[in-house]
N, C-alpha and C positions, 0 to 999 in steps of 0.2 A: 557706625559704632561710636558711642560717646567717649569722650576723653576720660582717662582713668584717674580723675581727681588728682590727688597728691602724687601718685606713683607711676603713671604711665610714662611720661617723658623722662621723669626722674633725673635729669642732668647726669646721665649715667657715665659721663666722663669720669666721675669720681670712682666709678666702679669699672669703667671700660678697660682700665688697665687690668681688670679682673685680678689684680695683684700678680706678682710672680709667686704663685702659690706653691712653690717647691717645698715650703715648710710643712705642707699638709700631705702626709702619706696616704695612699689609697686604703680603703677599708680592708681590714684583715691583714694588711701588709706589715711586716716587721723591717722593711727596707728603710735605712736611714734617709732622711730628707736630702742629705748632701749627695746621695748616690745619683740623683737626677735633678738637674737644675732647670730643665726645660719648662717653659710656660705651660700651664694646664688650663683648659677651658672648663666651663661650668659642668659639663657632663662628665668630666674626669674627677670631680670632687666626691668625697664621701658625703653621705646624707647629712651628717652633722656639720661638715664644713660648709655645705651649701646653705643650710639653715642659718648658720652663724653669719655668713656673708649677707644673706637676705635680711637678717635682723639688724646688722650694722647699717645697711642701706636705708631700711625703713626708719630706724631710730634717727639717723642723721637727717633724712628728708623731713620727717615729722617735726623734729625740733626746729627745723628751718621754717616750716610753713605754719604749723599749728600744733599746739600741745594736745595730747590725748585727753578726751573727756574722762574725768575721774569722779564725777558726781554720782549720786544715787539714781538720778533720772537722766539717761543719755539724751543728748540734744537731738531734737527732731527737726525735720525740714519745716521752715516757716510756712504756714498755710492759713488762709482765711478765705472761705468760700461759702456762698449761701446754700450749697448742697453738698453733702458728703455721701458717697456711694459705697456701702458695704456689701451691696448685692445680696442682701438678706433674703432667704427664700420664704415665701408665704407657706402656711401650713393648713389652716382652716379659716380662710379670710371672709367667708360668707355664711350668713345664718338668718333664718326666719325666726321671728318671735313665735312662741307656741300658738298664739291666736292667728298667725299668718297675715297680720295686717302690716307688719313692718319688716323690711329687709335691712339687715345690718351688714356693713361692708367695711373692712379695714382699709384705710388709705395709707399705705406704708410710707410713701415719700413725704407726706404732710403730717404724719403722726396724728391722724384723725380717725375717728369712727364715724363713717357716713351713715345716715339714717334715711331710708326711702319708704314712702307709703306705697304699698303694692296692692291695695284693695281693688284697683282697676285692672290688675294683671300686668301692668307695666310700671317700672319704678319711677316715682315722682319724688324729687328731693324734699325732705322734711326736716333736715337738721344735720348738724355736725358737731362732734364733741372731741376736744383735744384729749389725747391719752398720753402714751409714752413714746420713746424713740424706737422706731421700726416695729410697729404692731404687726403681728403675723397671724393672729387667731382671734376670733370672737365667738363666744358661746352665750346664748340667751338662757339664763337660769330661770327666768320667768318673763312675763310680758313687760315687766317694769325694771328688770335688772339684767345687765349684760356684763360678762367678764372678758376683758381684752388682754391678751398676752403680748407683752412688749419685749421683743427679743434682745435688743441692745440695752434697754433700761433694766433688764433682769427683774421685771416686775409684772404684776397684773393690775390693771385699772378696773375697779369695780364701778360700773356706770349706772346711775339712776336715770332710767329712760323717761321718767316723769319730769324731773327738773333739767334733764339733758346736761348732767354734770357728773364728774368723777367724785364719788363720795368717800372712797378709800383706795389706798394703794398698798398692795401686798408684795413684799420682797420674796423672791422665789429661789435665788441661787442663779448661777451663771447660765445665760442663754436658754430661757424657757421657750417652749414651742407650742404647747397645746394644753387644754384643760377640758375635762369632762366631769359630770356629776353622777355619782353612783353610790349604791349601798343604802342601807336603812339603819340609822338616819343618813341622809344624803351628805356625802363629803365631796370635796373638790380634789380631783387627781390631776396633778400638773407634771408634764414631762419636762425635765431639766436636762437639756441635751448635753451640755459640756461636762456635767457631773455624772452622767450615766445613771440618773436617778428618776424615779417618780415620787414626788412629794405629795402628801395627803393633808389637806387643810380642812378645818371645820368652818364652814361658811357662817355658822351662828356665833362663832367666837374666833375672830381672826387673830387675836393676840396669842392664841395657843401655838406652841411650836409644832410644826408639821411632823407627821410620821414620815420616815424616809425609807423608801424601797430601793435597794440597789439593783440595777438592771445589769445582767451579764451580757453586755453588748455595747457597742459604741454608737452614741448619738440617738437615743430614743426620741422620736419626734411626734408623729401623728398618733392620735388616740381615738378610740371608739369604745362604746360600752353597750351592753345589753341590760344594764341596770344592776346586775349582780356580779358581773365581771368587767374588768377594764382591759382593753387590748392596746398594746403599744407597738408600733412599727419601728424597728431598729434600722435607721437610715444607712449607717455605714457598717453593714453586717459582714462584709467579706463574702467569699464564695468558695471556701475550702481550697484556696490556692496559697502556696508559699514558695520559698526559694531554697534550692540546694546551693550551698555556698561554693564559691570558686574553688576552694581547697578540696572539697569533696568531689567536685566534677573532675578535677585533675588528679584523682586518686583511683585506686583499685575499686572504690565503690561505684565507679562508672560502669553501667551495665553494658556498654558497647565495646566491641572488640578493639583493643589497643588503647582504651580509655581516652578517646579523643576529646579535646576541649577547643571549640564548642562541639557538642555531640550532634550527630545527624538528626534531621527531623522527618526524614522520609526513607524508611528502611535503613540502608547503610549509606545513604547519600543526602544531598540537600535539595530542597524544593523552595524557591527556584535554585537551579544549579549555580555553583560559585563561578563568578565571571573569570574568564581567562586572564591571567596575569596579576590577579589580586595577591598582595602579600599575605602572609599568615595572619589570621585574625587574632585579636587579643583573647586571652583566657577569660571566660565569663561564667556567671552563675546560670542556673536553669530553673525556670518556673515549673512547678509540678502541682497537680490537682489530686486531692484524695478521691479515689474511686469508691463509691458507696457499696458496690457489690461485694468487694473483698477487702475494703479498708486499706488498700495499698496506695502509695503516692507515685503517680506516673506522669511522664511528660507527654507532649503531643505526638510522640512516636511510640507510645506505649512502653517506653523504657521505665523499668521499676527502680525507683530510688528510695524505697521504704527504709532501707538501712541507714540512710543519711538524715532522715527526719525523725528526731528524737522527741519532738514536741507535738502538741495536738491543738486542734481548734474545735470549738463547739458549733460555730456557724449559726448562732441564734438570730432569727429573723423577726420573730413575733413573740412578745412577752404577753402572757395571759395571767392577769392578776385577779385573785379572789378579792372582791371589794369588802368582804367582812373580815377575813383572816389576814389579808395582804400577802398570802402565799403566792409564789410565782412559778409557773411552768412555761415551757418554751416550745415553739415550733421552729424547725430548722430546715435548711435546704431549699429555701424559696428563691431568693435572688440576692444580688450583692448590694443593691440600693432599693430599700423598701420605702416607697415614697408616699403612699396614701393607703388608707384602709377604710372599711365600712362593714357593718353587719350585713351579711348577704343572705342568699336563699337558704332555706331549710336549716336555719340556726347556725350556719357556718359564717366564718369571718373571711372576707376577701381582701387581698393585698395586691396593689399594683406597684410596679417599679421596673427596674432594668437589671439585666444579667449580662456581665461582661465575659467575653471569651479570651481573656488575657493569657491563658495557658497555650494558645496557638501562637507559634513563633513566626515572625517576619511580616513586615508590612504588606507585601503583595498577597499574603495568604489571609489577611484579615480585612483587606480593602473593602470598605462598604458594609462589612458583615460583623464587625467586632462587638456588637451589642444586640440584645434582644429586648423587646418590650413585652412584659409578661403580667399575668394575673394568677395569683395563687388562691385557692379556696381551701380553708382549714377548718376541720372539726375541732373546736376548742376543748371539747371533752376528751378527745383522744388524738392529739395532733401527730403523734408518732405511730398510731395504730394503722391497721389495714384500711385504706381508703381515707385516712386522716387528712391527707393533703393531695390536691390535684392542681396541676399547673398547666396553663394554656398560653400560647403565643397570641397576643392581641393583634398581630398582623398576619393572619393566616394566608393572605394573598401573596406573601413573600416566601420563597424557598431558599434564599440566601446562596443560590448557586452562582450568582453573578453579582458584581458590585453595583450594577445600575440597572434600572428598569425605566420604561417610558414615564414621562412626567405625570401622565394620567394615573398610573399605578402608584407613583410616589404620593400623589395627593390623597390616596386612600389610607395611607399609613398614619399611625398615631405615634408620636414621639414625646419623650420626657413627661410621662403621666404624673399629674400632681393632685388630682382630686377624684373621688369616687363616691357614689351613693347608689342606693337601690330604692325602688318603690316598695310600698308596705308589703306587698305579696311576694317580693323577691323574684318577680318574673322579668323585670326589665331593670337594667342598671345603666349608669352613665359614667364615663371616665373622661376627664379633661386632659387634653394633650397640650401642655404648656409650650412644647417645642413645635408642634404641628398646627397650632392655632385652630384646633377643632375640638368638638365634643362628640364622642362616639357612644352610641346606644348599644348595649350588649344584651344578648339573651341570658337566661339564667346560667347557662354553661360557659358564658364568656365569649360567645361568637358575635362579632360586630353585625348589627342589623340596620344601622343608620349612622350617617356622619353629618354633623352640622358645623359649618364654618362659622366662627365667631370672631371676636376681636383678637388682638395680639396677646399671646401669653396667658390663656385661660388657666387659672390656678385655684379656683374655688367654685363649688357648686352648691345650690340650695334648691329644694324641690317643694313646690306647692301642688300636691297631687290633686286636690279637689278642684283647683282652677286650671289644671293641666298646664302648669307653668314650671319651667326649669330656668333657673337663673345662673349665669356664669360671670364670675369676676375676671375680667381680662386685665391682667396686671400691667402689661407693657404699654397699653394705650389708655389706661385709666378709664375703663368703662364697664358697664354691666349689660350683658346680653339677656334679653327675655326670649325664651324659646317655647314654642308651642309643642308639647310632648306628643300630641295626637298626630301632628303632621311632620314633626322633627324639622321645623323651620325656625329661623331666627325672626322674631316679630319686630323687635326694637333693640337699639343699642344706645344706652344712655351714658353720656360722659359725665365724669366728675372731675373737679380740679385736681390735677396731678402736677406737682412742681418739678418733675424730672426734667433736667435740661435736654435740649435737642441733641447735644453731643452724645448723650447716653442713648437716647431713643434711636438715633441714626445708626449707631454701631452695634447695638445689642443684638440684633437679629443674626449677625454673623457668628455669635456664640451659640445661640439657641435654636434658630429656625431650621427644623429638620427637613421640611419640604424644599427649602431654598438652597440648602448647602450639602445635601447628601444624595447619593445615587439611588437609595431605596426609600428615601423620605422619612426614615425613622430615627436617624442618628444626626449628631452635630458635634461640634467641638465640646459642647457642654455635656455630652454623654460621658466623657472622662473627666473633663474639668468642670465638675458638677457645681453649678452656681458660681462659676469662675474659680472654684477651689480645686479639690483633688478627690479622687475616688479611693485613695489609700490602697491602690494596687500597683504592681509592677507589670510592665509590658516589654516584650522584646520586639521592637519595631525596626530592627535592622533589615538589611536586604542583601543576601549573598550575591545577587546579580548586579549590585550597585558598584559605584566606583569610589576610589579614595579621594577625599577632599584635602587639598593642601592646607596645612596649618597656617592660619593668618591672624592669630590673636597674640596678645602679650602673654608671654610665658615666664613664670618665676621672676616677676618684677622687671622683666626686660633683660635679665642677665643672660649670658650666652648659653645657647643650647637647651636641651631638656625635653621639649614636648614633641610628640610624634604627629604625623598627619592623621586625619580622621578616617578611620576604617569604616566601611559601611556595615560591618557586622559588629555591633556595639554591645550586644547582650541586654539583659533586662535592666530597665530603669524605671523608678517609681514616677508616677504622675506628679508634676510640679504645679504649684498654684500659679494662677495668672495674676494674682494680686501683687502689685509692685514690680512687674517685670519691665514696664516701659521706663526707660532711663537706667536700667540695670544691665544693659547689653555688655558683652555678647550673651546669648541665651542658650538654654538647655543645659543639661548636666555637664556636657563636655565643652560648652562654649563654642559649639560648632555652627551656631546660627548668628550672623552679625546683627540681626534685628528681627522684629516680628514679621517683616515682609518675607523672610526666608522660610516661614512656615506656610506660605501660600500654596506651594505644591501639595500640601497635605489635603486640601479640599478635593483634589482629584485622586491622589495616591493613597489616601487613608479613608476619606469619606465617600469616595466613589462618584463625586459630582462630575459633570461634563466639562466644567471650566474652572479655572482659578478665579479669585476675586479680581475685579478691575483695580487699577491703581487708586481710584477714588474710593472704592469700597474698602480697600485695605487701609487707607488713611482713616476712614470712618471707624473701622474696627480698632485701630490703634488708639484713636482718640477716646473711644469707649473704655478700652483697657486702662488707659491712663487715669481714669477716674476712680478705679478700684482702690479700696483701702482695707487694711486689716482692722477688725474691731478692737476694742480695748482688751489688753491682756488681763485675764481674770486673776493672775497670780500676783498682781501688784496691789499695794495699798490704794485706798481711794484718792489719796493725794499724789499718786503715781510714784511714790517712793518704793524701794525694794523692801520686801519683808526680811525678817531675820530668821525665819523658820518656815520651811515648806517641805512637804512630803515629796520624796523622789522615788526612784525605782528600787532603791535598796536601803531606804531609811531617810531620815530627816536631814535636810541641808540648810545652809545659811546663804540665801541668794546675795545678800549684801557682801558677805565675805567672798562669795563666788565671783562677784564683779571685780573685786580687787585681784583675785587670782587670774581672772581672764585678762586683765590689763597688764599684770606684772610678772606672773609666774612663768618662767621659761620651761613649760611642760613639754614642748615639742622638741624632742631630742636634746633637751637641756640647753637649747640654743635660741628659741623664739617663744613668744607668748601667743595666746589664742588671737589676740587683737591684731597681731601682725598681718594675718590674712583675713580673719573674720572681723572686719572693722565695724565698730559700732557707729551708728545706732542699729543698722539692719543686720549686722553680722556677715554681710556679703562683701564681695569685691569683684570688680569687672575684669578679672584676669584668670588665667589657667595655671594650675600648679602641676608640675610634671609627675608622671606615674612613679618615677623612682623616689621622689620625695614623699609621695603619698603611700609608697609601698603597695601600689595597686597596679594592675596590668595596663591601665589607661590613665592618661592625664585627665584632670577634671577641673572645671571652673569652681571658684570659691562660691558656695551657695549662701543665700541669705538664711537667717536662723529664726525669723520672727514667728513661724508657725510650728516650732518644734514641740510645743506643749500639746499640739493636736495629735501627735504621732504615737502616743502611748497605746498600750493594750496588747503588747506582744512580749512574751518571755519564753526563751528556749528551755527554761526549766519547768514550764507549765504544760499540762495537757488540756487546759481550759482557756485557750487564748481567744480574745475577741477578733484578732486579725493575724495575718501571716507575714506582713511586711512592716518595717519601721524606718530605721535611720540609714544614712549613707545612700549613695546613688541607686543601688539596687534594693535597698530595704533589708539587707542581710543582717545588720546590727539590730538586735531586738531592743536594746536600751542604750541610753547614753552612757550608762555605767560600763556596759560592754564595750562601747566604742572607746571610751577613755581608758580602758584596761588594755588596749593594744600595746604591743611592745614599743611602738614608736614614741609613746608618751612617757615622761619621767615625772613621777610624784615622790613624795616622801614615803619612807617605808612604813609598812604595817597599818595600824588604825589611823594614823595621821594622814597617810596618803589616801586611804579610803574616804575619809571625811573631806579631803580636798576635792575628790571626784564628786562626792555628793553635793558639795557647795557649788562647784562649777555647773553640774547638771541642773540644779534648781535655779541658778542664775540664767542659764540658757532657756529654761522654761519660763522665764520672767522678763524677757526682753521687751522693752517698751516699744509700742507701735506709735504711729503718728496720730492715733486716737488716744487722747488722755484717758486714764483709767476711770475718771469720774464721769465721763460722758454717758448720759442716760440715767444717772442716779436721780432718784425722786424722793420727795417728802410731801405727803398730803397733811395739811393742817385742818382739823375740824374746828379747833379753837386753840389759840396760843396758851390759854390757861390749862387746857386738858392735855396738851401735847406731852408725850414721853420725853424725858431729858435726852435720850439717845437721838430722837428725831430733831430736837432743837440743835443739838451738837452737830448732827449731820448737815442740817440746813446752814448753820454757821460756817461749816467747812466749805460747803458749796459756794457760799457767798465769798469766802476768802479766795477761793480758786478763781472765781469770776473777777474779783478785784485785781488779782495778779495777772489776768489775761490768759490763764491756762485753759479755761473754758469760758462759756457764757452761761447765763442763767435766765430762765423765763418762768413766768407764773401763768396759770390758767385756772379759772374758776368762775363762780357766780357771785356777782356784786350788784346790789340794787336790782335784783331780779333779772339781770342780763348776764349772758356768758361773755366774760371779759378775758383780756390777756395783757401781759406786761413784759417788759424787758429790763433787766438790771443794767444800770449805767454806773460804771465804777467811778470812784472819786478821782478827780484829776486836779492837780495843782492846788490842793487844799479845799476844793469844793466838795460838798458832801456827796456820798453815793446816793443815788435815787433810783426809783423805778419809773420808767416811762411807760405809761399805760397806752392802750390802743385808741385813746383820744388825744389828739395833739394838744400839748400844753398841760395835760393831766399828769402830775407827778406825785409820787408818794415816797416817804422814807420807808426803810425796811420795817421799822417799828410800826408805822402807821398801817402798812400793808398787812403785816402779820396780825394786827389787832382786828382786821376786818373779817378774818376767817370765823365762820360760825356754822352750826349744823344747818344743812341745806344750802350753805354758802361756803363750802369747803374750797380751799385753795391748794393747788398742786404745783410745787416748784420742781423744775427739771433742769439738770445741767445738760447743755447742748454744745456741739463743737463750735469753735470760734468761727464767726462769720455767719452763723445760721439763726441767731436769736431774733433778728429783724423779721425774717420770714416765718419762723415758728412761733414767735411771740406776739407780734403786733401788726404785721403787714403780710398776710398769707400769700397774696398774689404778686407782691413786690411791685405794685403799680405806683408807689409813692403816697398813697392815701391809706392812713391807718384804718384798721378793721372796723372799730366802732364808729369812727367818723363816717365810714361808708354806710354802715347800718343806719346811722342817724340820718344820712342824706338819701337813703333809699337805693343805693347802689350795692353791688354784690362784692363782698370782700374776697370771694373765691373765683373772681373773673377779672382778669387784668383789662379786659375791654369794657368793663362796667365800672365807671368812675363817677364820683359826685358831680352833678351838674352845677354850674355856677349860680343857679337860681332855683333851689329845691322847691320853693313854694309856687313856682310857675308850673302848675299841674298840667295845663294844656299846651305848654311849650310855645306860647305865642310871643314871648319876650316881655309880657306885662303880667303883673300880679294885680288882679282886679276882680270884679264881680263874677266873672266866669270861673275863676279859680275858687272863689268863695262858695259858689254853687256846688262844686265838687265836695267841699268840706261839709257843708250843711246837708247835702243830699246823701252822704255816706256815713252820717254820724252814728257812732257806736262801734261795736266790735266788728272787725273785718270778717266777711263771710267767704272771701275768696282765697284764704290761706294766709292773709296777713301781709304786712310789709316785710322788709328785709330783716328787721329785728325779731318780730313776732314769729315769722316762719322759720327763722334761723335756729336760734338756740345753740349755735355751734360754738366750739371752743374758740374759734377765731371770729365769731360772729357770722360765719359763713353758712351757706346752706339755705338761707331764707329767701323768700320771694323778692322780687324787685319792686315791691309796692312803694307808694309814696310819690314824691315830687314828680316823677316823670310820667305818671299815669300808668302804674303797674297793675297788680292784681287787686289793689285796693286804693283807687284814686281818692286823694284827700288825706291819706295817712302819711303826712309829710315827715314825721320823725321816725317812721318805720317801726313803731312799737306794737303794731297789730290792732290798734284802736284809733278811730277818728274821734278826737276829743279836744278839750280845751287847749292843750299844748300845741296842737296843729293849728287851731284858730289863731292863737297868739303869735305863732311863727309867721303865719300868713299876713296878719295885720301889721306886724312889725316890718315886713318887707314890702308893704303896699307901694305900687308904682312900677316904673320901669326896672327891669333887671339890671 
């Protein structure tokens, strides 16, 4: 367990006297203080007295060690690394051009669109184009134009496949995921996940503001179209489960005799039975699911809690958009995570994803079986009608009666499905299991008929039906599998450069790999911690047969007393993100896990596996988790400052004023401010606060607050909710306004107090992450003279942020007929700021570089995280040789093992430049017929992707400068170097 920064050891001698607190009477007591002069421990204090004492200690210690941050942008941990891992999920990462000659694949780690020639039926590298930060989708609008969706950049790169360059960048709104083209005239429909929108752009006039379609559902991601309708899969749809609050469970609304809390889960008793000698469990809330047959809310024991649920949920899973009118209808009741979709058999839409059984209580009862992998088939004309929806389990060989089956049966399972497509006739479909490392062929009714093992993490599929080829993009090992659809066999696996560090590759399988980590082969940690984040559900994973764990953490800042031992029956708790947990120990809502290693038993007790991870595997898992980062907070200004106006759950708030209130207003019992416990920048603190201070039945660790803006979509005053859980440990508080309206908080009276709550809420929705708000921001210049003033101002701002060291800045585009890159070098010590291009010694001023932008030679500027500009801008493989220098020398900028040779003109590598080398030049004069040299074949944003021709005798011996032609410059270079190397 890490040290608790300022406050763990706290020199508590200052407080160890705990004062002789006889001057503080007990709550509700009218006894004069002088009646009893005995010393009182912390547990004897009233809540207000305890909070006042805590505040006194915290203020004293903070003043001694460090002053609180009061700026508009909370300080973040210093960081500079060549790779930042947001664990962004791919959506539609693979696409064939309409003529089926080229396969387009997004390379998320490198921010690259990879281009492969597939005319032979196997992918052959043909080029690479730099796009935005974390590209997740590519769609070919034609044989010569592709649209690439950049999730972190909040943009779409419109790529000219002829010039192999980005010709325009389209701003989309926060966290776009997919794009399809539909309607007449054709328009581009873009899912904007964070905003719960689909935005509609006119490809013929990108300057027009998009039409905005509001989606009643959280996180619309994957799209499909039949030309007249657009279908959007709602990723975080929920599953018609919600929570009966603790107060209702402990009231006469309880349907069980005697109103027990917790209520039984098996008739009038518990399964498993409560262990002998356990103390009474804490009062808890109860998860209920709406039963479709009679619209009642029932727990897993069929207890009817309908009277306690006054709100409703729509459970929208699939949005069906009319491409002409933009009207929206919905299909409901499919699954809680709708991961991928495609046009299916008989004009129906098929959706694959996972369904959680979170309404089943207690870990032993869900061991190995807590999730199902499903496919839904929906009639888009009548999704709610008879026969409108059919759902099948994609693992029909499992009956879920046991947590484990033999490994041979596990290997038949599919887990974490992320891609789906069908042949033209709708007779055969294919679904990619990102967690199970396989592609499963399906009959028209969704029955598995073949299973193909591919690379790690298949997340995208593309079908060339005429050539009987299916292609799979394998995210986790950076490869493309070519599959023969006739024999259902993998014919080839072609790797592309993927800069993912080994620390991520080695530990990532322990999050995702369902065959490796679960007893049935279909589940993993990532089934709930989806993409290392959350499923937005609550789970009751207690165990009545378990034992009490002694409390061993810091409680109430180390003051005497307060926190109880950890009871094994803990009640519902919402899934917590894995981002940022390493270094924030103790872990879990109650702080009952000293570190990540204490979750190891869950591989057997929850996933049903045969063994726990080894010590070495657990270290690898922890190292992977330590790389995870939160993406930029979309509620902050581009310079990372706080806004002065932001919509909240009950009106508009002022986040900037909210930060001041967070730091200074004694809103908690009029004794402490929010920052006392929820310390910035993360809002968390590695200690536990006692239940009596929280006015909760159990003590809880202070949680981080950086993903609060993700938890909206629930209101107990609405019958049309997107989900049924939100804030606090069990998700029972629907809004932060509701939480801040608890009686424990003290605000000004009337409208002033309400505004204070709104300001606090919007500040907490705006907490800065360690990813600057500008990261990913892009500007594409067609020419500086025609650039919109807003684009120039945005580019100037990005430059100033890079100059200040808040971010870095790169440029990609076409200069002199070559795909080039550059990295901004800030001014230091009075020297001018410059751009280091991807040829050593080639420097431009910002004015010179901007002036080079021209139609056909557009330049795209992108803000990237600190430490990454070298890799993303000028040295893709980080081998120390700049990209264009490698192209010039005939080596591969996308291969760290391929570097410029000391004597590029020594074509036959005999150590001499002489007549033998001259013969190569003269004998191959003209355009290269074998694919060209590194530059000619590449065309990539980093110069990568080209062949290895030139000096070393590659595909075109004699092409020394790698431009795809053996000509005068090659002869001149050879003659200038004549003699020994």
